[in-house]
Each structure stands twice: as C-alpha cells, then as structure tokens.
C-alpha positions in Angstrom: 8.5 46.1 8.5 12.0 44.7 9.3 13.5 41.9 7.3 13.2 39.6 10.4 9.6 40.4 10.5 9.3 39.6 6.7 10.9 36.2 7.3 8.6 35.4 10.2 5.5 36.2 8.1 6.9 34.0 5.3 7.4 31.1 7.7 3.8 31.5 9.2 2.3 31.6 5.9 4.4 28.5 4.7 3.1 26.6 7.9 -0.4 27.7 7.1 -0.7 26.9 3.4 -0.6 23.1 3.7 -3.4 23.2 6.2 -5.4 25.5 3.9 -5.0 22.9 1.1 -6.0 19.9 3.3 -9.1 22.0 4.6 -10.2 23.1 1.0 -9.9 19.6 -0.2 -11.9 18.1 2.5 -14.7 20.8 2.1 -14.7 20.1 -1.6 -15.3 16.3 -1.2 -17.1 16.0 2.0 -20.6 15.6 0.4 -19.3 13.0 -2.1 -17.1 11.1 0.5 -20.1 10.6 2.8 -22.4 9.3 0.2 -23.1 5.6 -0.2 -20.7 3.2 -1.8 -21.1 2.8 -5.5 -21.0 -0.1 -8.0 -17.2 -0.6 -8.2 -16.6 0.3 -4.5 -18.9 -2.3 -3.3 -17.5 -4.9 -5.6 -13.9 -4.0 -4.3 -15.1 -4.3 -0.7 -17.1 -7.5 -1.1 -14.9 -9.6 -3.6 -11.4 -8.6 -2.3 -11.3 -6.7 1.0 -13.7 -8.7 3.0 -13.4 -12.0 1.1 -9.8 -12.9 2.0 -8.5 -13.8 5.4 -5.1 -12.7 4.6 -3.6 -9.9 2.6 -1.7 -12.2 0.2 -4.9 -13.6 -1.1 -5.8 -10.1 -2.7 -2.6 -10.2 -4.8 -3.6 -13.7 -6.2 -7.2 -12.9 -7.0 -7.8 -11.2 -10.4 -11.3 -12.6 -11.0 -12.2 -9.2 -12.3 -10.4 -6.1 -13.4 -11.7 -4.4 -10.4 -9.1 -5.7 -8.2 -6.6 -2.9 -7.6 -4.1 -4.8 -5.8 -2.2 -2.2 -3.7 -5.5 -0.1 -3.0 -7.3 -3.0 -1.8 -4.4 -4.4 0.3 -4.3 -1.0 2.0 -8.0 -1.1 2.6 -7.8 -4.6 4.0 -5.2 -3.5 6.5 -7.4 -0.3 7.4 -10.5 -2.4 8.2 -8.5 -4.9 10.1 -6.9 -2.1 12.0 -10.0 -0.1 12.5 -13.1 -2.5 12.2 -15.3 0.5 13.0 -14.7 1.8 9.6 -17.0 -0.8 8.2 -20.0 1.2 9.6 -19.3 4.3 7.8 -18.8 5.2 4.1 -16.4 8.1 4.9 -14.4 6.0 7.1 -14.1 3.4 4.5 -12.8 5.9 2.2 -10.1 7.4 4.6 -7.2 5.5 3.0 -8.1 7.0 -0.5 -8.7 10.6 1.0 -5.1 10.5 2.6 -3.8 9.5 -0.7 -5.6 12.6 -2.2 -4.2 14.8 0.6 -0.8 13.2 0.0 -0.9 14.1 -3.6 -1.6 17.8 -2.8 1.2 18.0 -0.1 3.8 16.5 -2.4 2.7 19.0 -5.2 3.1 21.9 -2.9 6.0 20.9 -0.6 8.1 19.2 -3.1 7.4 20.9 -6.5 7.9 24.5 -5.0 11.6 23.5 -5.6 11.0 24.0 -9.5 7.8 26.1 -9.4 8.3 28.6 -6.6 6.1 28.8 -3.5 3.1 30.6 -5.2 2.8 28.5 -8.1 3.4 25.5 -6.3 0.5 26.3 -3.9 -1.8 27.4 -6.7 -1.0 24.0 -8.4 -2.2 22.2 -5.3 -5.3 24.4 -5.3 -5.8 23.5 -8.9 -6.0 19.9 -8.2 -8.1 20.2 -5.0 -10.7 22.2 -7.0 -10.4 20.1 -10.1 -13.5 18.5 -11.4 -11.3 15.5 -12.6 -8.9 15.0 -9.6 -11.2 15.7 -6.7 -13.9 13.5 -8.2 -11.8 10.4 -8.0 -9.3 11.3 -5.1 -12.0 10.2 -2.4 -13.2 6.9 -4.0 -12.4 3.5 -2.3 -10.6 2.6 -5.6 -7.1 2.6 -6.8 -7.3 6.0 -8.6 -6.2 8.1 -5.6 -3.3 6.0 -4.8 -2.2 5.8 -8.5 -2.3 9.6 -8.6 -0.2 9.9 -5.5 2.5 7.4 -6.8 2.5 9.3 -10.1 3.1 12.5 -8.3 6.0 11.0 -6.4 7.4 9.4 -9.5 7.4 12.9 -11.4 9.1 14.4 -8.4 11.7 11.7 -8.4 12.5 12.0 -11.9 12.8 15.8 -11.6 15.5 15.2 -8.8 17.3 12.8 -11.1 17.3 15.4 -14.0 19.5 17.6 -11.5 21.5 14.8 -9.9 21.2 11.0 -9.9 21.3 9.6 -6.4 20.5 6.2 -4.8 17.6 8.1 -2.9 15.8 9.3 -6.0 16.7 6.0 -7.8 14.8 4.1 -5.1 12.0 6.6 -5.0 11.3 6.4 -8.9 11.8 2.6 -8.9 9.5 1.9 -6.0 6.8 4.2 -7.4 7.2 2.9 -10.9 6.9 -0.7 -9.5 3.9 0.1 -7.4 1.8 1.8 -10.2 1.1 -1.3 -12.3 0.4 -3.2 -9.1 -2.4 -0.7 -8.5 -3.7 -1.4 -12.0 -1.9 -2.6 -15.0 -2.8 0.5 -17.1 -0.9 2.6 -14.6 2.4 1.6 -16.2 1.8 4.3 -18.8 3.0 6.9 -16.2 6.6 5.4 -16.2 6.4 4.9 -19.9 5.5 8.7 -20.2 8.4 9.7 -17.9 10.8 7.5 -20.1 9.4 9.1 -23.3 9.9 12.5 -21.7 13.5 11.6 -20.8 14.2 10.6 -24.3 12.7 13.8 -25.7 14.8 15.8 -23.2 17.9 14.2 -24.6 16.9 14.8 -28.2 16.1 18.5 -27.6 19.6 19.0 -26.0 21.4 16.7 -28.6 24.7 17.6 -29.5 26.1 17.6 -32.9 29.2 15.6 -31.8 28.5 11.9 -32.0 30.5 11.2 -28.9 28.8 13.7 -26.8 25.3 12.6 -28.0 26.1 8.9 -27.2 27.2 10.3 -23.7 23.8 12.1 -23.4 21.9 9.1 -24.4 23.7 7.0 -21.7 22.9 9.7 -19.2 19.2 9.7 -20.2 19.1 5.9 -19.9 20.7 6.1 -16.3 18.0 8.8 -15.4 15.2 6.8 -16.5 16.4 3.3 -15.7 14.6 2.9 -12.3 11.4 3.9 -14.0 12.0 1.1 -16.8 13.0 -1.5 -14.2 10.2 -0.8 -11.9 7.4 -0.7 -14.3 8.6 -3.9 -16.2 8.7 -5.8 -12.8 5.2 -4.5 -12.0 3.8 -5.6 -15.2 5.5 -8.9 -15.3 3.8 -9.8 -12.1 0.5 -10.3 -14.2 2.3 -13.1 -15.9 1.9 -15.0 -12.7 -1.9 -14.5 -13.2 -2.0 -15.0 -16.8 -5.2 -16.9 -17.3 -7.1 -14.9 -14.8 -5.8 -11.7 -16.4 -6.7 -12.7 -19.9 -10.3 -13.7 -18.8 -10.8 -10.4 -16.9 -9.5 -8.4 -19.8 -11.8 -10.2 -22.1 -14.8 -9.5 -19.9 -13.8 -5.9 -19.1 -16.0 -2.9 -20.5 -15.0 0.3 -22.0 -16.1 2.9 -24.4 -17.0 2.5 -28.1 -14.0 3.9 -29.8 -10.5 5.2 -28.9 -11.2 8.4 -30.7 -14.2 9.2 -28.3 -12.0 8.5 -25.3 -9.2 10.8 -26.9 -11.6 13.6 -27.4 -13.0 13.2 -24.0 -9.5 13.1 -22.5 -8.6 16.3 -24.2 -11.8 18.1 -23.1 -11.5 16.8 -19.4 -7.7 17.5 -18.9 -8.2 20.9 -20.5 -10.8 21.8 -18.0 -8.7 20.4 -15.3 -6.0 22.7 -16.1 -8.0 25.8 -15.6 -6.1 29.0 -16.5 -2.8 26.7 -16.7 -4.1 25.8 -20.1 -3.2 29.1 -21.5 0.6 29.3 -20.8 0.9 25.7 -21.7 -0.6 26.1 -25.2 1.5 29.2 -25.6 4.7 27.3 -24.7 3.8 24.2 -27.0 3.2 26.6 -30.0 6.2 28.7 -29.3 9.4 28.2 -31.4 11.6 29.0 -28.5 9.7 28.1 -25.4 11.0 29.4 -21.9 10.1 26.1 -20.4 11.3 23.4 -22.9 11.0 20.7 -20.1 7.4 21.4 -19.8 6.8 20.6 -23.5 8.8 17.2 -23.2 6.7 16.2 -20.2 3.5 17.1 -22.1 4.5 15.1 -25.2 5.6 12.1 -22.9 2.1 12.2 -21.7 0.6 12.4 -25.2 2.9 9.5 -26.2 2.0 7.2 -23.3 -1.8 7.9 -23.8 -1.7 7.4 -27.5 0.2 4.0 -27.0 -2.5 2.9 -24.6 -5.3 3.9 -26.9 -3.8 2.0 -29.8 -3.4 -1.4 -27.8 -5.8 -3.9 -29.4 -8.7 -4.8 -27.2 -10.2 -8.5 -27.0 -13.7 -6.8 -26.6 -13.2 -4.3 -29.3 -13.6 -1.3 -27.0 -11.5 1.4 -25.7 -10.4 1.8 -22.1 -12.5 3.8 -19.7 -11.1 7.5 -19.5 -10.5 7.0 -15.8 -7.7 4.5 -16.5 -5.7 7.7 -17.7 -5.8 9.5 -14.4 -2.2 8.3 -13.4 -1.1 10.8 -16.1 -2.9 13.7 -14.5 -0.3 14.8 -12.0 2.5 14.8 -14.9 0.3 16.9 -17.1 -0.3 19.3 -14.3 3.3 19.6 -13.4 4.0 20.3 -17.0 1.5 23.0 -17.2 2.7 24.5 -13.8 6.2 24.8 -15.3 4.8 27.0 -18.0 2.8 29.1 -15.4 6.2 29.9 -13.7 7.7 31.0 -17.0 4.7 33.2 -17.9 5.6 36.7 -17.0 2.0 37.8 -16.6 0.8 34.9 -14.4 4.0 34.6 -12.3 3.8 38.4 -11.7 0.2 38.2 -10.4 -0.5 38.7 -6.7 -0.6 35.5 -4.6 -4.4 35.8 -3.7 -5.5 36.8 -7.1 -3.8 34.0 -8.8 -5.1 31.4 -6.3 -8.8 32.7 -6.9 -8.3 32.6 -10.5 -6.8 29.1 -10.4 -9.5 27.6 -8.1 -12.7 29.2 -9.4 -13.1 27.5 -12.9 -12.7 24.0 -11.3 -15.4 24.7 -8.8 -17.8 26.3 -11.2 -17.4 23.3 -13.7 -17.8 20.8 -10.9 -21.0 22.5 -9.8 -22.5 22.7 -13.2 -21.5 19.0 -13.9 -23.4 18.0 -10.8 -26.4 20.0 -11.9 -26.2 18.6 -15.3 -25.8 14.9 -14.0 -28.9 15.4 -11.7 -31.0 16.4 -14.7 -29.8 13.6 -17.0 -30.5 11.0 -14.2 -34.2 11.9 -14.7 -34.2 12.2 -18.3 -31.6 10.1 -20.1 -31.5 6.4 -20.5 -27.5 6.4 -20.6 -26.1 7.0 -17.2 -23.4 9.9 -17.2 -20.2 8.5 -16.2 -17.0 10.1 -17.4 -14.2 12.2 -16.0 -16.3 15.2 -15.4 -19.8 13.5 -14.6 -20.3 10.4 -12.3 -24.0 9.2 -11.8 -23.1 8.0 -8.3 -21.2 11.2 -7.1 -22.8 12.5 -3.9 -26.0 10.4 -4.5 -27.6 7.9 -2.0 -30.3 6.1 -4.2 -30.2 2.7 -2.5 -29.5 3.6 1.3 -32.2 6.4 1.3 -34.7 4.0 -0.3 -33.9 0.9 1.7 -35.4 1.7 5.0 -39.0 1.5 3.5 -38.2 -1.3 1.2 -36.7 -3.6 4.0 -39.6 -2.9 6.4 -42.4 -3.6 3.9 -43.7 -7.0 4.5 -45.9 -7.6 1.5 -45.1 -10.3 -1.0 -43.1 -8.5 -3.6 -40.3 -9.3 -6.1 -38.0 -6.2 -7.0 -36.5 -6.1 -10.3 -33.3 -3.9 -9.8 -31.7 -1.9 -12.6 -28.4 -3.4 -13.4 -26.2 -0.5 -12.4 -27.8 -0.4 -8.9 -27.6 -4.2 -8.1 -24.3 -4.3 -6.0 -25.1 -1.2 -4.0 -28.8 -2.4 -3.5 -27.6 -5.8 -2.4 -25.0 -4.3 0.0 -27.5 -1.9 1.7 -30.3 -4.5 1.7 -28.1 -6.5 4.0 -27.1 -3.6 6.1 -30.7 -2.5 6.7 -31.6 -6.1 7.7 -33.4 -7.2 4.6 -34.7 -10.7 4.6 -32.9 -13.2 2.3 -36.1 -14.8 1.0 -39.8 -13.7 1.0 -41.9 -15.8 3.3 -41.9 -19.7 2.9 -41.9 -19.8 -0.9 -38.1 -19.4 -1.1 -38.5 -16.4 -3.6 -35.8 -13.8 -3.4 -36.9 -10.2 -2.4 -35.1 -8.8 -5.4 -33.4 -9.8 -8.6 -31.2 -8.0 -11.4 -33.5 -6.7 -13.9 -31.2 -7.5 -16.7 -31.1 -11.2 -16.1 -34.2 -13.0 -17.3 -36.2 -14.9 -14.5 -37.5 -18.1 -16.0 -39.7 -18.7 -13.0 -41.4 -15.2 -13.1 -44.8 -16.6 -14.1 -44.7 -18.9 -11.1 -43.9 -16.1 -8.8 -46.8 -14.1 -10.2 -49.0 -17.2 -9.6 -47.9 -17.2 -6.0 -49.7 -13.5 -5.8 -46.5 -11.6 -5.7 -46.4 -8.1 -6.7 -43.7 -7.3 -9.3 -41.8 -4.1 -8.8 -39.0 -2.3 -10.6 -36.4 -0.1 -9.0 -35.3 2.3 -11.8 -34.5 5.8 -12.7 -37.1 6.4 -15.3 -40.5 4.9 -16.3 -38.8 4.0 -19.8 -36.0 2.1 -17.9 -38.6 0.2 -15.9 -40.7 -0.7 -19.0 -37.4 -2.0 -20.7 -36.8 -4.2 -17.7 -40.3 -5.5 -17.8 -40.0 -6.3 -21.6 -36.8 -8.2 -21.0 -38.6 -10.3 -18.3 -41.4 -11.1 -20.8 -43.9 -8.9 -19.1 -46.3 -6.4 -20.9 -44.2 -3.3 -21.7 -47.3 -1.2 -21.7 -48.8 -2.5 -18.4 -50.1 0.1 -15.8 -47.4 1.1 -13.5 -48.0 2.8 -10.1 -45.2 5.4 -9.2 -44.7 6.7 -5.8 -42.6 9.9 -5.1 -39.0 9.9 -6.5 -36.3 9.5 -3.9 -32.7 10.3 -5.0 -33.6 10.0 -8.6 -35.0 6.4 -8.0 -38.6 5.2 -8.2 -40.2 1.9 -7.2 -42.6 1.2 -10.1 -45.0 -1.4 -9.2 -46.8 -3.4 -11.9 -50.6 -3.0 -11.3 -52.7 -6.2 -11.4 -51.6 -9.9 -11.6 
C-alpha cells in the first residue's frame, strides 16, 4: 500500500471514529433515556423549567438545591423552542444527551493532542461505557452539563500549560464561571485545576529563589482564569443568600464523609477500567513517566477532600453524585499514564478499545441486575454512582393506565420516593384531581400522616398503598395509624411496584 493510501485510510478512520463514539453512547443509554422521569427530574421540570415565564426567573429561584441554574435554563429554552419535547422523556433529555456527546467528542478530538489518537479514542470509549459517566450523562439534570464544562476546563488548562493565550484564558474563565452556576459544588473542579497547577510548579521548583518566584508567577498566571471564574460563580449565590442557606439546611446526603469517600474510591476506580493500573503504577513510582498525571490526580483528591471536610448544617455528607465534575479530570490523568505505558500504548487499536469498554459494560449490566433484585427485597433504595433505583425503570407510567381508569372509591398512599413521578404521570394519564363529590384526593404521600383518614374510611373508601414491598406498605400503614398486620391483597407486580389494598373497612 502506498503512503498516500495510508494517509487516506487514516483520514477515513478519523472521520468515522467520532460517529462510532456517538452511536455507541446512544446505544448504551437508550433504554435509560426513554424511561420515565425520576424524582429529581420531575422536580426540575415542574418547579423551575415550567414554572417560570422568563428564563431570568430560574436564576432567582433557589427554593431547593435541585435548581441547577444553567441546566434548567437550557431546558427552559429547549422546551420553548420545541414544545413537542414535553410529550417525550427522551426528547426532554436531549440537551443533557447532547452534553454527554459533547464530552466524548472533546475528549477524543481535543485530548488526542496529548494522548495520541488511539488512547484519546479509547478514553472516549471508556467514558461512554462507564457505569458512572453514562448513568448520569443522559439525565435531565445538571450533571451532564457539568461534566462537559469540566472537560472543556481541563482542555483549556492543558493548552495554558503550553502557552497562555487570550483564547484559552477565555475558555478556562467561562467554563470555571459556568460550573458553579450549574451547581455550587461544581466549583471543586476549578479548585482541583488550581491545586494541580500549584503541584506542577512545586514538582518543577528551581533551587534558585528568583527562578522559583518566576515559576510561581507563571503558575498563578496559568490558573488565574480558573480562580477568577470560580469566585464569580460562587459569589452569585451571595445574591440569594437566605434561600441558599435554607436550601442547604434542608438538603439530604449520606451519613458520613468516610462512607462517601469509600464509595468514590470504588466507583471511580471501576469507572477507570484498565486505566486504573497504569495510573496506580505512576502514582507509586519514584520517577513517573507522566508527572503531570500525578499532579492532576492529587488535585482531584485535594478538591474532593476539601468538599468532604466542609461542615454540613444537617450533619450529613454530600451525595456522591456532586463529585461528578471531577470525573473528566481524573479520566484525563489516567489516560496520560496509559499513553506512557509501554504495554498498553503498544497494544493494537481494536484490542485496546475492547479491553477498555468491556469492564464498564459488564459492571453496568451487573449493577442493573443487582438493582432489580434489591428493589424487590431491600427496604433501602439503591442510589449511588453505580446503582440508581430509577435507571431504566417505569414504575409509575406503566401502572398509571389502570390506576386512573379505575373508578372505585379509593385513596392511594404513595411511597415517598415515588410521589413526584406518581403525581406527574397521574396528570399526564388524565387522572381526576378528587374522588367523586367528597373532595377526597385520589392519592397522598404515604410519609405524611393524614389526620382525616378515619373520616375517609367512614365514607367507604378503599385504602391502597403503592409500594415496592409488603414491608414497605405495612410501614406506611403504621405511620398512618392503621393496623400494620392488616390483611392486604396484592395483585401482580408491575415494574417492582404493587398496589396493596387494605382488606375490609
């Protein structure tokens, strides 16, 4: 084959690979992206996207921490430009899916400058197959946008390491500004970049004081746009201070920072797939071939640790998902070590690609199977970076047709985790706002005690419980002051949900 033919083949492959990345990612998420909206997505849609007549109102509303400003603003624009999107879960998620695709394309097209084409493409595959990235890159929330902005910020910083220009200054400044405007915790990514820049200066520190001061100055110039952008983004919340403090005080989380740290270590390690081995080797080496990778990694660790150490008004640690903006930076750090690994970098293109994506796919499938089992057996819902109880499930929408068409007198007590989606799909399926002439609601949150429940029963209403397990249904009955050991009828399970009916009045 002639050299010109080789160049033509390389060019054709380069044109084909981005399309392959997009196609693989869409196939990976399609069953999740077409499933019903879950709790947080419904809240985002109803409380912010549909509630405000103008886009500015979204940025002045922080009634709950679910308002990911920029993501909801983009969704607001999308639903106004394409009103038909409101009729399809997949269509509503298109902005988030496009952000996920954007992350993959930036990782491949931009990072190949430092990683080479083979490793850059495999890095894109790694993320598309990831049980962590893919699981959040389709949701109608701010995580996909935050990961795209993080990828852009990492790219801009890498360009600034080579040569500081107004172009990469602007890119780093704007991405660092936008990140906390998606969610305040996303400011940890610019902080990680600044920490990595500082470590980079220290690892190259000169013994001459004057030269070291010059290196510090250059390091500050390199990181300045990240510092300025993140500060401005965070300071915006000062204009909503009362609402921000109240939302923070009402927010949930995990029991301990140690538990979150352990889960992050596990989930991020599984996300990295075979990339974890060269990264670990580089971190343990006294003379690593990719010292920048180590600095980027420790920058991620420093930022994550700082967030975990921030005191919480509710004495709870942040949800692991708030650390997702750090994922692209960690991935890039690991990819740098793959490029420096003689064994992996010498591997054939196809073989490296297959070895990169298979672990993520297998872990994701096993996670879904385990989640399905736990939904029917465990009292605590599986919800972390590797398992989400709502992922790919349609418990409310698939049950709603028979529930809204049933004309009997019945009050349904709904499991608390299902209330937003249950209410949303009840309206979509045309369910009545009240039952007959007695002004009794057709359903109520099961975790809120209904004072007039005895009156409802005296009106000869059936009491039903929409729950996952019989134990969950009986706990709701106990909370409502009803006999916990009462006889319950249980029709067939649909999507891990059963409508348990209290027998007798």
